[in-house]
N, CA, C and O atoms as a printed pandas DataFrame, in Angstrom:
     atom_number atom_name residue_name chain_id  residue_number  x_coord  y_coord  z_coord
0              1         N          MET        A               1   14.479  198.423   45.730
1              2        CA          MET        A               1   13.265  199.128   45.322
2              3         C          MET        A               1   12.870  199.864   46.522
3              4         O          MET        A               1   13.302  199.595   47.643
4              5         N          ASN        A               2   11.938  200.912   46.230
5              6        CA          ASN        A               2   11.733  202.099   47.304
6              7         C          ASN        A               2   10.626  201.382   48.348
7              8         O          ASN        A               2    9.929  200.415   48.042
8              9         N          ASP        A               3   10.619  202.042   49.599
9             10        CA          ASP        A               3    9.505  201.623   50.763
10            11         C          ASP        A               3    8.314  201.695   50.204
11            12         O          ASP        A               3    7.546  200.870   50.697
12            13         N          LYS        A               4    7.800  202.413   49.289
13            14        CA          LYS        A               4    6.499  202.508   48.880
14            15         C          LYS        A               4    6.037  201.539   47.800
15            16         O          LYS        A               4    6.592  201.314   46.724
16            17         N          HIS        A               5    4.836  200.969   48.320
17            18        CA          HIS        A               5    4.480  200.005   47.152
18            19         C          HIS        A               5    3.977  200.632   45.899
19            20         O          HIS        A               5    2.967  201.331   45.822
20            21         N          SER        A               6    4.828  200.295   44.866
21            22        CA          SER        A               6    4.295  200.582   43.659
22            23         C          SER        A               6    3.392  199.473   42.893
23            24         O          SER        A               6    3.367  198.301   43.268
24            25         N          PRO        A               7    2.655  199.957   41.785
25            26        CA          PRO        A               7    1.719  198.703   41.291
26            27         C          PRO        A               7    2.584  197.869   40.616
27            28         O          PRO        A               7    3.708  198.208   40.248
28            29         N          LEU        A               8    2.079  196.770   40.443
29            30        CA          LEU        A               8    2.667  195.663   39.595
30            31         C          LEU        A               8    2.826  195.822   38.267
31            32         O          LEU        A               8    1.743  195.793   37.683
32            33         N          MET        A               9    3.957  196.012   37.415
33            34        CA          MET        A               9    4.420  196.541   36.203
34            35         C          MET        A               9    3.160  195.748   35.047
35            36         O          MET        A               9    2.799  194.572   35.096
36            37         N          PRO        A              10    2.794  196.574   34.288
37            38        CA          PRO        A              10    2.247  195.643   33.424
38            39         C          PRO        A              10    2.570  194.573   32.523
39            40         O          PRO        A              10    3.795  194.490   32.445
40            41         N          CYS        A              11    2.083  193.857   31.925
41            42        CA          CYS        A              11    2.525  192.683   30.890
42            43         C          CYS        A              11    3.126  193.546   29.779
43            44         O          CYS        A              11    4.186  193.136   29.304
44            45         N          SER        A              12    2.506  194.906   29.198
45            46        CA          SER        A              12    3.042  195.219   28.100
46            47         C          SER        A              12    4.295  195.944   28.552
47            48         O          SER        A              12    5.075  195.964   27.599
48            49         N          GLU        A              13    4.722  196.444   29.434
49            50        CA          GLU        A              13    6.035  197.031   29.904
50            51         C          GLU        A              13    6.868  195.884   30.193
51            52         O          GLU        A              13    7.894  195.775   29.523
52            53         N          ALA        A              14    6.711  195.345   30.734
53            54        CA          ALA        A              14    7.437  193.699   31.215
54            55         C          ALA        A              14    8.034  193.034   29.899
55            56         O          ALA        A              14    9.186  192.645   29.704
56            57         N          ILE        A              15    6.887  193.010   29.015
57            58        CA          ILE        A              15    7.591  192.386   27.633
58            59         C          ILE        A              15    8.338  192.999   26.993
59            60         O          ILE        A              15    9.248  192.363   26.461
60            61         N          GLN        A              16    8.262  194.594   26.762
61            62        CA          GLN        A              16    9.259  195.377   26.176
62            63         C          GLN        A              16   10.784  195.338   27.038
63            64         O          GLN        A              16   11.795  195.799   26.508
64            65         N          GLN        A              17   10.804  194.842   28.170
65            66        CA          GLN        A              17   11.976  195.081   28.772
66            67         C          GLN        A              17   12.799  193.566   28.979
67            68         O          GLN        A              17   13.962  193.385   29.338
68            69         N          LEU        A              18   11.986  192.792   28.698
69            70        CA          LEU        A              18   12.477  191.220   28.756
70            71         C          LEU        A              18   14.123  190.944   28.390
71            72         O          LEU        A              18   15.041  190.429   29.029
72            73         N          TRP        A              19   14.001  191.675   26.756
73            74        CA          TRP        A              19   15.716  191.365   26.129
74            75         C          TRP        A              19   16.626  191.871   26.996
75            76         O          TRP        A              19   17.661  191.234   27.189
76            77         N          ASP        A              20   16.342  193.395   27.827
77            78        CA          ASP        A              20   17.241  193.908   28.242
78            79         C          ASP        A              20   17.513  192.996   29.536
79            80         O          ASP        A              20   18.651  192.783   29.954
80            81         N          TYR        A              21   16.410  192.508   30.096
81            82        CA          TYR        A              21   16.657  191.869   31.127
82            83         C          TYR        A              21   17.218  190.288   31.136
83            84         O          TYR        A              21   17.662  189.787   32.169
84            85         N          LEU        A              22   17.154  189.638   29.998
85            86        CA          LEU        A              22   18.039  188.485   29.806
86            87         C          LEU        A              22   19.482  189.143   29.800
87            88         O          LEU        A              22   20.321  188.742   30.607
88            89         N          GLU        A              23   19.788  190.190   28.860
89            90        CA          GLU        A              23   21.466  190.612   28.892
90            91         C          GLU        A              23   21.680  190.970   30.257
91            92         O          GLU        A              23   22.883  190.991   30.517
92            93         N          GLY        A              24   20.899  191.277   31.280
93            94        CA          GLY        A              24   21.551  191.890   32.516
94            95         C          GLY        A              24   21.529  193.234   32.724
95            96         O          GLY        A              24   21.776  193.731   33.822
96            97         N          SER        A              25   21.145  194.098   31.379
97            98        CA          SER        A              25   21.457  195.335   31.127
98            99         C          SER        A              25   20.021  196.091   31.600
99           100         O          SER        A              25   18.976  195.474   31.808
100          101         N          GLY        A              26   20.177  197.473   31.721
101          102        CA          GLY        A              26   18.864  198.117   32.116
102          103         C          GLY        A              26   19.392  198.738   33.466
103          104         O          GLY        A              26   20.513  198.648   33.967
104          105         N          ARG        A              27   18.153  199.460   33.956
105          106        CA          ARG        A              27   18.207  200.078   35.281
106          107         C          ARG        A              27   18.133  198.982   36.398
107          108         O          ARG        A              27   17.438  198.001   36.133
108          109         N          ARG        A              28   18.800  199.028   37.688
109          110        CA          ARG        A              28   18.501  197.820   38.714
110          111         C          ARG        A              28   16.926  198.129   38.965
111          112         O          ARG        A              28   16.158  197.167   38.985
112          113         N          VAL        A              29   16.528  199.164   39.117
113          114        CA          VAL        A              29   14.880  199.057   39.698
114          115         C          VAL        A              29   14.027  198.362   38.494
115          116         O          VAL        A              29   13.327  197.369   38.690
116          117         N          ASP        A              30   14.154  198.943   37.340
117          118        CA          ASP        A              30   13.617  197.889   36.160
118          119         C          ASP        A              30   13.527  196.771   36.222
119          120         O          ASP        A              30   12.446  196.194   36.110
120          121         N          ARG        A              31   14.878  196.055   36.458
121          122        CA          ARG        A              31   15.271  194.967   36.893
122          123         C          ARG        A              31   14.091  194.508   37.876
123          124         O          ARG        A              31   13.127  193.812   37.557
124          125         N          GLU        A              32   14.355  195.016   39.068
125          126        CA          GLU        A              32   13.583  194.525   40.104
126          127         C          GLU        A              32   11.966  194.461   40.176
127          128         O          GLU        A              32   11.261  193.777   40.918
128          129         N          ARG        A              33   11.648  195.271   39.298
129          130        CA          ARG        A              33   10.160  195.422   38.763
130          131         C          ARG        A              33    9.887  194.402   37.864
131          132         O          ARG        A              33    8.769  193.897   37.966
132          133         N          VAL        A              34   10.725  193.921   36.903
133          134        CA          VAL        A              34   10.671  192.687   35.881
134          135         C          VAL        A              34   10.626  191.408   37.052
135          136         O          VAL        A              34    9.746  190.547   37.064
136          137         N          ASP        A              35   11.442  191.463   37.747
137          138        CA          ASP        A              35   11.346  190.055   38.821
138          139         C          ASP        A              35   10.160  190.033   39.520
139          140         O          ASP        A              35    9.555  188.979   39.713
140          141         N          GLU        A              36    9.741  191.187   39.948
141          142        CA          GLU        A              36    8.319  191.267   40.559
142          143         C          GLU        A              36    7.253  190.643   39.633
143          144         O          GLU        A              36    6.594  189.624   39.842
144          145         N          HIS        A              37    7.229  191.273   38.819
145          146        CA          HIS        A              37    6.102  190.832   37.704
146          147         C          HIS        A              37    6.343  189.255   37.400
147          148         O          HIS        A              37    5.453  188.491   37.772
148          149         N          LEU        A              38    7.305  188.796   36.852
149          150        CA          LEU        A              38    7.448  187.626   36.694
150          151         C          LEU        A              38    7.220  186.679   37.751
151          152         O          LEU        A              38    6.981  185.525   37.396
152          153         N          ALA        A              39    7.251  186.967   39.112
153          154        CA          ALA        A              39    6.995  186.015   40.261
154          155         C          ALA        A              39    5.181  185.640   40.033
155          156         O          ALA        A              39    4.711  184.543   40.337
156          157         N          PHE        A              40    4.467  186.626   39.531
157          158        CA          PHE        A              40    2.944  186.308   39.235
158          159         C          PHE        A              40    2.477  186.376   38.009
159          160         O          PHE        A              40    1.254  186.379   37.871
160          161         N          CYS        A              41    3.158  186.431   37.085
161          162        CA          CYS        A              41    2.842  186.220   35.747
162          163         C          CYS        A              41    3.302  185.212   34.883
163          164         O          CYS        A              41    4.246  185.401   34.116
164          165         N          ARG        A              42    2.696  184.169   34.963
165          166        CA          ARG        A              42    2.937  182.805   34.002
166          167         C          ARG        A              42    3.228  183.076   32.218
167          168         O          ARG        A              42    4.021  182.517   31.461
168          169         N          ARG        A              43    2.154  184.241   31.953
169          170        CA          ARG        A              43    2.667  184.667   30.620
170          171         C          ARG        A              43    3.857  185.301   30.173
171          172         O          ARG        A              43    4.412  185.146   29.086
172          173         N          CYS        A              44    4.176  185.993   31.074
173          174        CA          CYS        A              44    5.419  186.523   30.532
174          175         C          CYS        A              44    6.874  185.809   31.087
175          176         O          CYS        A              44    8.031  186.104   30.788
176          177         N          CYS        A              45    6.323  184.683   32.076
177          178        CA          CYS        A              45    7.383  183.784   32.059
178          179         C          CYS        A              45    7.911  182.970   30.966
179          180         O          CYS        A              45    9.080  182.625   30.799
180          181         N          GLY        A              46    6.722  182.669   30.130
181          182        CA          GLY        A              46    6.526  181.872   29.044
182          183         C          GLY        A              46    7.166  182.909   27.749
183          184         O          GLY        A              46    7.636  182.311   26.782
184          185         N          GLU        A              47    7.183  184.267   27.731
185          186        CA          GLU        A              47    7.585  185.144   26.663
186          187         C          GLU        A              47    8.875  185.102   26.669
187          188         O          GLU        A              47    9.565  184.942   25.662
188          189         N          LEU        A              48    9.450  185.301   28.264
189          190        CA          LEU        A              48   10.893  185.340   28.601
190          191         C          LEU        A              48   11.494  184.000   28.083
191          192         O          LEU        A              48   12.587  184.108   27.526
192          193         N          GLU        A              49   10.955  182.760   28.178
193          194        CA          GLU        A              49   11.451  181.611   28.186
194          195         C          GLU        A              49   11.623  181.492   26.282
195          196         O          GLU        A              49   12.629  181.117   25.679
196          197         N          PHE        A              50   10.506  181.872   25.775
197          198        CA          PHE        A              50   10.746  182.279   24.108
198          199         C          PHE        A              50   11.721  183.273   24.032
199          200         O          PHE        A              50   12.650  182.676   23.488
200          201         N          ILE        A              51   12.113  184.483   24.248
201          202        CA          ILE        A              51   12.851  185.531   23.974
202          203         C          ILE        A              51   14.420  184.809   24.079
203          204         O          ILE        A              51   15.361  184.938   23.294
204          205         N          GLY        A              52   14.326  183.898   25.513
205          206        CA          GLY        A              52   15.714  183.216   25.492
206          207         C          GLY        A              52   16.162  182.101   24.684
207          208         O          GLY        A              52   17.316  181.676   24.616
208          209         N          HIS        A              53   15.221  181.705   24.127
209          210        CA          HIS        A              53   15.393  180.371   23.191
210          211         C          HIS        A              53   15.741  181.110   21.619
211          212         O          HIS        A              53   16.520  180.507   20.882
212          213         N          LEU        A              54   15.139  182.411   21.159
213          214        CA          LEU        A              54   15.279  182.813   20.188
214          215         C          LEU        A              54   16.386  183.573   20.402
215          216         O          LEU        A              54   17.105  183.572   19.403
216          217         N          ARG        A              55   16.920  184.383   21.527
217          218        CA          ARG        A              55   18.467  184.714   21.556
218          219         C          ARG        A              55   19.585  183.837   21.425
219          220         O          ARG        A              55   20.674  184.254   21.032
220          221         N          ASP        A              56   19.332  182.368   21.803
221          222        CA          ASP        A              56   20.267  181.502   21.643
222          223         C          ASP        A              56   20.398  181.159   20.174
223          224         O          ASP        A              56   21.468  181.171   19.566
224          225         N          LEU        A              57   18.991  180.795   19.556
225          226        CA          LEU        A              57   18.907  180.425   18.210
226          227         C          LEU        A              57   19.711  181.301   17.431
227          228         O          LEU        A              57   20.606  180.786   16.761
228          229         N          LEU        A              58   19.523  182.767   17.392
229          230        CA          LEU        A              58   19.903  183.765   16.860
230          231         C          LEU        A              58   21.672  184.267   16.752
231          232         O          LEU        A              58   22.300  184.889   15.894
232          233         N          ALA        A              59   22.149  183.493   18.403
233          234        CA          ALA        A              59   23.421  183.274   18.171
234          235         C          ALA        A              59   24.104  182.506   17.670
235          236         O          ALA        A              59   25.289  182.791   17.497
236          237         N          SER        A              60   23.542  181.155   17.230
237          238        CA          SER        A              60   24.011  180.157   16.970
238          239         C          SER        A              60   23.971  180.133   15.262
239          240         O          SER        A              60   24.588  179.285   14.617
240          241         N          GLN        A              61   23.294  181.008   14.752
241          242        CA          GLN        A              61   23.104  181.416   13.172
242          243         C          GLN        A              61   23.913  182.389   12.789
243          244         O          GLN        A              61   24.356  183.264   13.533
244          245         N          THR        A              62   24.117  182.275   11.688
245          246        CA          THR        A              62   24.868  183.584   10.783
246          247         C          THR        A              62   23.852  184.088   10.040
247          248         O          THR        A              62   22.955  183.316    9.698
248          249         N          ILE        A              63   23.811  185.296    9.703
249          250        CA          ILE        A              63   23.070  186.013    8.682
250          251         C          ILE        A              63   23.085  185.133    7.181
251          252         O          ILE        A              63   22.052  184.711    6.661
252          253         N          ASP        A              64   24.296  184.970    6.671
253          254        CA          ASP        A              64   24.355  184.111    5.660
254          255         C          ASP        A              64   23.580  182.663    5.576
255          256         O          ASP        A              64   23.316  182.096    4.515
256          257         N          ASP        A              65   23.274  182.183    6.848
257          258        CA          ASP        A              65   22.312  180.957    6.707
258          259         C          ASP        A              65   20.791  181.032    6.363
259          260         O          ASP        A              65   20.144  180.099    5.889
260          261         N          SER        A              66   20.379  182.095    6.623
261          262        CA          SER        A              66   19.112  182.557    6.847
262          263         C          SER        A              66   18.814  183.216    5.327
263          264         O          SER        A              66   19.643  183.645    4.524
264          265         N          ARG        A              67   17.487  183.157    5.217
265          266        CA          ARG        A              67   17.094  183.642    3.754
266          267         C          ARG        A              67   16.830  185.120    4.232
267          268         O          ARG        A              67   16.361  185.398    5.336
268          269         N          PRO        A              68   17.208  186.081    3.216
269          270        CA          PRO        A              68   16.753  187.302    3.492
270          271         C          PRO        A              68   15.553  187.709    4.016
271          272         O          PRO        A              68   15.565  188.455    4.995
272          273         N          GLN        A              69   14.101  187.200    3.335
273          274        CA          GLN        A              69   13.226  187.338    3.646
274          275         C          GLN        A              69   12.962  186.909    5.068
275          276         O          GLN        A              69   12.494  187.734    5.852
276          277         N          ALA        A              70   13.186  185.873    5.396
277          278        CA          ALA        A              70   13.277  185.392    6.975
278          279         C          ALA        A              70   13.739  186.584    8.218
279          280         O          ALA        A              70   13.261  186.925    9.300
280          281         N          VAL        A              71   15.012  187.010    7.342
281          282        CA          VAL        A              71   15.647  187.956    8.465
282          283         C          VAL        A              71   14.948  189.171    8.723
283          284         O          VAL        A              71   14.875  189.658    9.851
284          285         N          GLN        A              72   14.362  189.740    7.569
285          286        CA          GLN        A              72   13.639  190.935    7.438
286          287         C          GLN        A              72   12.324  190.527    8.501
287          288         O          GLN        A              72   12.055  191.108    9.552
288          289         N          ARG        A              73   11.842  189.748    8.099
289          290        CA          ARG        A              73   10.400  189.302    9.337
290          291         C          ARG        A              73   10.740  189.172   10.440
291          292         O          ARG        A              73   10.048  189.762   11.271
292          293         N          LEU        A              74   11.962  188.342   10.959
293          294        CA          LEU        A              74   12.552  188.045   12.110
294          295         C          LEU        A              74   12.645  189.688   12.898
295          296         O          LEU        A              74   12.022  190.082   13.883
296          297         N          GLU        A              75   13.513  190.315   12.172
297          298        CA          GLU        A              75   13.681  192.013   12.573
298          299         C          GLU        A              75   12.481  192.764   12.987
299          300         O          GLU        A              75   12.464  193.404   14.038
300          301         N          ARG        A              76   11.299  192.688   12.038
301          302        CA          ARG        A              76   10.291  193.386   12.136
302          303         C          ARG        A              76    9.388  192.637   13.580
303          304         O          ARG        A              76    8.804  193.399   14.350
304          305         N          PHE        A              77    9.369  191.477   13.762
305          306        CA          PHE        A              77    8.990  190.979   14.662
306          307         C          PHE        A              77    9.665  191.682   15.999
307          308         O          PHE        A              77    8.944  192.370   16.721
308          309         N          LEU        A              78   10.970  191.509   16.291
309          310        CA          LEU        A              78   11.804  191.824   17.189
310          311         C          LEU        A              78   11.519  193.583   17.558
311          312         O          LEU        A              78   11.491  194.068   18.690
312          313         N          GLU        A              79   11.365  194.174   16.510
313          314        CA          GLU        A              79   10.996  195.747   16.658
314          315         C          GLU        A              79    9.572  195.980   17.469
315          316         O          GLU        A              79    9.337  196.857   18.300
316          317         N          GLU        A              80    8.785  195.051   17.036
317          318        CA          GLU        A              80    7.403  194.823   17.777
318          319         C          GLU        A              80    7.323  194.631   19.220
319          320         O          GLU        A              80    6.420  195.077   19.928
320          321         N          LEU        A              81    8.479  193.830   19.678
321          322        CA          LEU        A              81    8.648  193.538   20.887
322          323         C          LEU        A              81    8.423  194.856   21.962
323          324         O          LEU        A              81    8.562  194.694   23.174
């Protein structure tokens, strides 16, 4: 990160970046800012844990195992993150 103190990333921005953060993708500076935010924000730590569990659940399921309505609702939910 740069030497200048930047303000702490707001929760709304951190939450939008959590999926990329879990995947290890995204820009290094963004990952550092998310790390900094997570060091202080218990709410977003909970969101990160939820997204991690959701990712694991999705990875263990196939689309054929789910009802189409449930898949559509889940896709809408993920788009809103």
